[in-house]
N, C-alpha and C positions, 0 to 999 in steps of 0.2 A: 260311371257316375262317381263324383267325389263324395266321400263320406263326411258326415258331420262328426266332429271330434270333440269329446268332452273329457276334461281332466278333473278327476275327483281327488281332493286333498283330504287325507285322513291321518290318524295316528292311533296306535293301540294303547291309549290310556284308558283302561277298562275295555269293554267289548262293544259298547253302544255305537261309537263312531264308526268302527269298521262294519258293524252290522248294517248301518244305514247306507254306507258306501256300497256294500255288496248288494243290498236290496235295490238300490238305484240302478246298478249295472244290470241286474237280472230283469228288472222291469223294462229297461231300454231294449234288451234282447227280446223279451216277450212281445213287446209292442211293435218294434221296428226292425228286428232281426239285424242284418248286417249293414243296414243303412246308417246306423249310429254306432260309432266306435267309442267305447268308454275305457279310459286308462285310469286305474286307481293307483295312487302313490302314497306310501307310508312316509309322508314328507318329513316329519320330525325325525324319525329314526334314521332315514337314509341320507339326510342332508348334512348333519354335523354331529360331532362327538358330544357337544354340549347338549343338543336336543335329545340325542339318544340316551344320555345319562339321566336327563330329566324324566324321560318316559319310564326308564327302568326304576328310578326312585319312586315315581308315582305308584307304579304297580306294587312295589315292595311295601310301601306304606299302607296301601289298601289291604294287603294280605295280613300285615302284622300289627299295625297301629293306626287305624283310621283317624284317631283324634289329631295326629300330627299333620293331617291335611289342612288344618286351619292355618298353620304356619306356611306350609308349602303353597297353598293357594295365594296367600298374600305375596309371596315371592314371585309367583308366576304372573301376577297382575302387573308387575313392572314391565312385562313385555308389551303391554298396551301403550306404554310410553316409548319403549325402544323401537317398536315396529310401526310407529304412527305414520311414517312416510316411506320406509324401506324395510327390507328383510335384514335383520341384524345377524342372525346365525343361520348358516346353511344357504345363503343366497346363490353361491356358485352352482350347487347341484340343481336348485330350482330353476335357475336361468338356463342351464343345459336342457332340462326337460322341456321348458317353454320353446326353446329354439328348435329342438329336435321334433317335437310333437305338434307344435303350432295349434293349440286347442282353439276352438270357437267359443268355448265356455270353460271358465275355471269355476268349479263348484266345490265349496268348502263345507265339510260336515264336522269341523273341529274348531274349537274356540281360538286356538293359537295359530290358525292358518287363514286368517282374514286380513288383518291390518298389515300393510306392507306388501302382501302377496298379490293383492289386486292391483296396487299401484305398479309393481314391477311387471306384471303381465301386460298392462296397457302400455307402459313405457317400452317394453321389448317388442310387442306384436303390433302396436298401434291401437289407439283408443277405438277406432272404427272397425277393428278386426277381431275383437274379443269382448265377451260379456262376462260378468262375474256375479255369482249368486251364493247365498249361504242358507243352509238348513240348520237351525238351532233346535235341539231336542229338549230344552228345559221346559218344565211345566209352569213355573212362575218366576217372578223377579225378586230382586233384593240381594242380600248377602249370599254369595255363591254363584250369582249370575255374572260371569266374567266380562270385564270391559273388553276383553279381546274379541268377543263376538261382534262388537259394534264397529263396523266400518261404514260410515255414512255414504261413501261413494258406491256402495253395492247396487247392482241393477235390480235384483230381487232378493228379498229377505223373508224366509219362511220360518214361522214359529209354530210350535206344537199346539198352543192354546191361546185363546184371546187374552188371558191374563198375562202370559209371557209376551205376546205381541205388544200390548199396551206399554209394558216396561221397556221393550226394545225401542219403541218410538220415543218414550220419555228420555232414553239415553242417547238418542241422536239418529235413529233410523228414520228416513223420510216416510211419512204415512202412506204416500202413494206407491211406495215400493215394498210395503209390508203386506204379507199374506199369511193366513192361518191354514195350515195343512197338518192335521194331527198325526196320521199314521204314515210310516215309511217302513213297511215290512216286506219280506220276500213274497212274490206272487203265490207261492205254495200256501202261505198262511191264510190267504183269502180263498183258496180252493179246498184245502183239507179241513173241512168243517164237520164236526161229529154231531149227528143227530142223536136223539135219546137211545135208539137201538144200537147205533154204531158205537156210542160211548160205552155201553155195557159190553159189547163184543170186544172193544179195545181193552177195557179193564180186565176182562177174564182171559181172553185168548192171547193177547200181546203181553200183558203185565202180570198175569197170574194173581189178580186181586179180586176182591169181593165187591161187586157193584152196589151192595146194600150198605156198605160201611162208609163212614165219613173219611174222605181222602184228603190228606195234607201233603202239599208239595214243598219239600225242602230244597230250595234252589241255590245256585251259586253262579258267579260269573265264570268266564273262561279260565281265569287264573286259579280258580278253585278255592278262594277264600270262603270259609264256612264256619258254622257253629253247630254242626249236625249232632255231635255227641252230647252237647249241652241240651239240645231240644228233644231228642228221641225219648228220654225217660218219661217226659210228660205225656207222650203219645202211647207208650207201652202200657202205662197205667190204665188206659182205656182200650186195651187190645181187642176186647170183644165188640167194640163199636167203631174203632178208629184204625186206619192203615196209612201208609206213607209211600210217596214216590220221592226218591232221593237221588240227586245228581251231584257229581263231584268235580265237574270241569276237567281240567288237565292235571288235577292233583291225584297222582297215582297212589300216594301213601294213604290218603283218606279213603280212596276206593277199596284198597286192600284191607284196611282196618274195618271198614263197614261190612264187607263180605264176611269177615270173621265174626263181627258183632251179630249179624243176622243169624249165623249158625248157632249162636248162644241164646237166641230169643225166638224159638220156633213158634211161640204163641202169637207172634206179631207179624201180620202180613206187610211185606215191604218189598218194593221194587227198587233196585239199586243200579245206577248207570254212571259211567264216567262222563266224558264230554258228550253232550247230546245235540242232535240236529232236529229233534222233534219236541222242543220245549212247548211249542204252540199246541201240540196234542196233549201233553201232560197237563197243561193248564185247563184244557177242556175236560179232562178226566178228574179234576180236583175241585174240592169245595173251597180251598184257600191255599195261598202260596206264601211262604216265608222267604223274604228276599230283602236285600239292601235296596236303597232307593235309586238303583240304576234306571235311567229313563226308558231304555228300550224294553227291559223286562216289565216295568210297570205299565207301559203303554200296551204291551201285549196282554197283560193280565186284565187290563180294563176292557180291551177289545173282546177278549174271550170270557168275560164275566166271571173272573176268578178273584175274589176279594183278597187284598194284600194285608199281610201282617209284616210291618216294617221291622227289619233286623237292625237294631241300633247298638249291638254289642260293640264295645270299644269306642263308642261315639259315632256321630254322623258327620260325614264329609260335607263341606260347604255346598257342593253341587247336589248332594243327596238331600240336603235341607230344603232345597227348592221343590223337590218331588214330594217329600214328606209334608211340607206346608200345604201344598195343593190338595193332597188327599185328606189331610187332617181337617183343613178348613171346609172342604167340600163334601166330605163323607164321614168325618169323625173316625178315620181309619185307626187301627190299633198299632201301637209301637211297643216293642219289647227291648229292654236293655240288659236283661239277665234271664237265666233259666227260670227263676221263680215267676217272672212276669208271664212267660209263656205257659207255664203250668197252671197259673190262675186263670188265664184266658181259656185254655182248653177245658179246664174243670167247669168253668161257667157255661161254655157252649154245650158241654155234654149234660150238665144238670138241667139246662133249659134251652132247648133247640131254638126257641123263638128269639133268643138273644143273638144267635148267629143270623137268623133270618132278617133281623132288623139291620145288622151290619151289611149284609148283602144287598138289601133294598137301598140303603143309603149309597153304597158303592156304585150301584148301577145307575143312579141318577146322574153321575158324571159321564156316563158313556154316550157316545155319539156315533153316527154313521156317516161315511163318506165314500165317494168313488175314489179308489186308490190310484186310478190312472190320471186324475186331474193334475196332480203335482208333476208327474212325469211329462205330460204334454206341455205344461207351462215352462218347464226347464228346457225341454227339447226345442220348443218354440223360441225361447230366448236365444239359444245357441244358433238357431236357424235364421235369426235376424241378420247375422253376418255371414253365415255359410251359404244360404240360398239354395239348399239341397232339395231335391224332390223326394219326399218321404212318403212311404206307404204305411199307414197305420193299420195294424192288425187288430182283430176283435179280441176282447177279453170279457169273460172266459173263452178259451179256445172253442172252436166249433164242435169238436168232439166231446166237449164237456170234461168233467173230472171223475166220472164214474159213480157219483153219488147224488147228482142232481142239485147240489148246493151251488149257489152263485154268490159273488162278492157283494158286500154292502153297497148301497147306492146313496148318493148325496141327498140330504133332505130338501 
């Protein structure tokens, strides 16, 4: 039997795009096993020196000077004009992938991989032989919502929130091709759900923490950009009631320094880890998370009911502005621009716990439930319009369960 082939276009500008690409691939395997073949391509990095240089510069700016992204973003927006009908940089590599793989669906999870890419796919494979879809992870619209996302010829366009979907339609996406699908997380994120008892066991046995203390999760992206040493003094001041989970991404220097710091502060309970694959569990074990406005992390925090403190040290990137605006307008979420802001916030929460309770209550008003398999079925179905494959859909969660009785959320 011929397989259904889906080409996923992504790039490692930050970690969110890749995370969504990997989640989609895992879902396809979970639901369809070997009937659906997913090929993920880091298309910007692999296709041209110009694109690869841009990706490296993006990540360097994110680590060292987020405020510079306002200029970088404006420059990248020029691609919406350069790629309006064709792929300007890296077309040769992309064309080779299309001819070799012959995908039934080209699925983009990155803003710079829509315009031109869909046109070239149809021109190369035939308009009746391939479908094109986009998943945009932005929370809202306005400055920071790249024009590169908007390719009006797309067959299906998925937005994370109704607010973002309205903006996409305003910018040119046909309403009948627009859908709202909020979560695109790995299947394990829907299976590994901690109940109250499991949460306490996880905190004590796995992390060595005190389940009675207020837990703050200091997060970072995969590249390890962080302000941990600026934030920790505010927590140590309340060591009798507060503890921390700290991750460092791939920043080995920060990890090494934190291990030494912890040895000098025995009074403070603190779990330290480098790059983590269980961020979804850390969120469930925490009362709040400090993070930049990355869409994937913030979506997980919302799903796992962990209020966000937005890290705006060094300024907010245009894309992060969209996330911050959504949570500020919808939940009055907190933002910190320097260590003193964080110290005042923690002092206030510790002086009157009801102030935190109100923050959490407002935050949870933005939360929603959905069946995570709907998005996958819609994308696979779109590809199958041209493939005509006989697919056998597996049940989720698996018949043998996940060992703790928890099931994924269902659509309202």
